[in-house]
Steps between C-alpha positions, in 0.01 A plus 500: 500500500356598165488866601868506575573342158291764332678779673838358412408476134377860504829618635699320232284647228531855649878477511512369158287783385715748681814363339333505175406861558872606578609301196249657282594849633873439439432371142274811445765741618804343335328408177759572217223626285462831708815498732867539405754527777738690273259792447488789756154527659402833349204581293711727273859580442495823701336350813734459790506192719559610852683251730499561866815369651611432863797314649479290809823403671508145638877478594826692464719204436846658479701812400831396354737797557785373290280413196259789571196284456180498704293179502143528591185287504205712380137474386392712212140612512363590152144587410351617177179480298450261204149565330538161323493315835145592597182287548158513646504314832139380456602306197762313683303404821590828659888468494665824563882401473695242330868407510669495165861395417697818459682364196170483315400862545649834405758632754649852523850353476647678800857404577779626735711741315810521743540132504854387580502128498202280443173510315347825386146361518322323788622150592157356534194565289206463733147503401316831453170583666247629247178660612175513293563867430822441315735599780812282518696458824842335475738441790806312390790440745859579392863484626689786367877578501514869439800724468562718801771769543644419849600810692785381720589837660339416838550116497398324722260772620383566150159545335445399136248615253440225250239537232279267307386656161212341313383575151310335216762342276269511186263796538565860559293763656277553207383145525538397865497743785646385835334646810603453857238331711648618825786738579691244709570138456311246706668313778197306625678156437861618565747273682751704702859484408782426731733751340295788377215716627249642252476877563255578216369371164373801318388466137487763220391528145777635280432684178768623254452853378723442202312173408139543576414141415739372776354410846615264773421414854787522748509376857778617739616253748642704784660247723741533802753242600474345842848577643501261791700232322762733385515692825570178697742346250665812351452825679557391855813316410633807322423721800679257730800494275496876501504499881794263491689753280421761763633272783829504320571842650416379845738211484831583663795552291709254703273226399619338182173432357405858389589444134359141502167631594510770229582251227239249620238767482597595154487138383153467653376793303648368179292175547195706545566694188528174307158394652337835397628470147295181445179655631474837341468549125823577320411859403709814485216737542484492883691347789283307751466645850656198670783521245561859591500408865747232448727722303468766770591237759794379282633857471485534874667176563771583238549835673510329836783285371688800389438672829602195689847486323553861590395449860735205534779696343444769764462262780841334440698818463798570729734785567764321294292524180269805533483816692161624627423843367360761737160521325459127539550542877256787498225349300517127585622517861321815634209602283334188333489275802263744675280525198491126464413440880835337548693532819876488482631248747710655782822305550554458869791262475821549693696537176270782400542666838875468485509646157303811610724531802814478302376752241425738803834441659683562177328832451585605858861377457525693181382817671751438786790438274432822318534676838840344561398234756456120445227300671738224609622175384173299553306767305761476231422128468131578479414306803247744639670740732270780590581865521585483869766241463279216637505186294756214478686536821282737693651819633784523263687833429664572170808700451602612151841578357608609164461162348349277770261494794543343839210358696542406859260288706497338837677201363757634260601751241355502146650649188333564170524707181268789441357386173199287561560278204845414636431514871619224733527438870772344716473447870834498696512314826668628812827306448561670174438843654735410786771379263489770231379782704822527693723441205347748268400743775844483667373381837645225717167315530427628844150569418274206585378455150728722300211713387628800656815483301287456199303806586809706556657378185190591317499847662752648266309678210799498287503117492849474652603203721737592776620406845298776661199315436655193660580686822175654501351160460725365776383765737141471396407231737273737699316635194137414427430169322473502125151349503373786713651757287387359169153415602432851616280624217489868616870535442641560162682190350874479584754595249557237237801257530786522265494307177803298599322379820205387292692316234711318769206397699317376186795313373590327825154437636323397189731346249220380264291817538514618142393163354220475748381850433498439118306178547244664726476796265446264198231299685324822603521646158371174349203479734423862454507459118300188513239662721478799261465273201224299673315822583515613132394159384197514744416840355503348153275217609253745660499703171400176316225436754368851452496450114310177545247659728460784261431275197274279719271792548525618137418147379204465734353818375566426130361143532190597682415799289579314178289194604212707601526731199517223250219280645270792541492578129234238417259685738481795267445271214206327680348843585525613134337175376215532754434855381501392126278209586230705660505769240158517321501391134 
């Protein structure tokens, strides 16, 4: 027990002696009789005090683009020689180092020259480590707010080069010489940032040729923004909005939401521009990349609105308001659809077939009329009689006079005018032929159906109506039937009946014929005009569709090339920065 008490007392005495030794050493070093912290540690006025300087980055707190301020947490390593702070270790129980308050010793007075907002000097004056040979090692921490010129040209894929410039505030080069301890800043205790990546932290010593006594230490903070946040919240929505602007040209013109989609896209881009204006610094030197892309998209959307208005104007054109020029038909109906991989729809409706058949019949009828022969009453109405006379009644034969034509069929006799636009058809029954054939032809009605008298009355080429015809008709009971004679296609058509016979038969057999023919003609012309107008309107709609498809491909090419071209620009900047970073010196 006594032994343990003795050991305890010896330990206390030793500690007290050690504390007394450090206290004696501090009093010895900081004795006002031979040490003054205001005097530079130099033996004479021409001697330089060399200060080795190194910066250690602990954290990149923020980079404020709008205020152009970079906030960093750094440690400043400073080391110099002070001949007044030396001692013999043997005289102080072998102590090699001692911690002295930094405010009680001489300091090189190094401050941040490009300070923007905050303290120029360090925020905390830590103790300095002094060795027995007079070397002083001081590592104060500091939080600096330095001015940084923000380059917004490639925002948000930008790289910034912010600098920290250190220099002695009191002494110049003739008194204190700053020397870089290492060529790059230390990042041993660095805490990674969620917004910026540190590319390089090179340091350099700057000398001014015009002012030889000027020297400073500058560290370049080459940092790159992490674009993930802006890509998710800004770039991708912009690209999606641009794709919506492209889809405007794929939306059918019959849909009434074409202009609504354009205006909605334009309003969305306006909201994004307001968001960008609060993020990027208000500078007129450069336009940020995302701002350029938004303006590019806004120009495209505005142009799409103008184009959509023009397309809708073309889509709703009609023959009553516009006439389609031949070059429009050539370019937009024949040439461009093939180049744009569009297939023009083939209209197989009955209306289209009838229209083509009617046009063909009209051309054939015009050719026949020029030769002095009509195609018949049904063909004159445009009801589709072919060149062989086969059509409405089947097996009809047409006889033409100076102003009219006569068509006979198995069931009656038809009369019509030569002109196709004024053609009509009237079928006369057997009773009418019996009654008027004998009267006009002069016969006594001995013929079974009176047709022979009609044939004889029509046999006079001078158009006279006499009794000879009647007698001929009366004795013509043994003649061949009218149906057999008129249906024989190898024979030439019989001579035309006189005009008086035609007018009499039409007036007696069909009292309302003129009004009926006028009504049918009006309906036919109206349907024909409506069909033609509908065909022209469909051509205008197809032209609008071709214009839409043309601008769809143009916008796809412009948007893809513009997007890729704009967002590839930062890659060249990154390559340049890497080359400059790895350049020696």
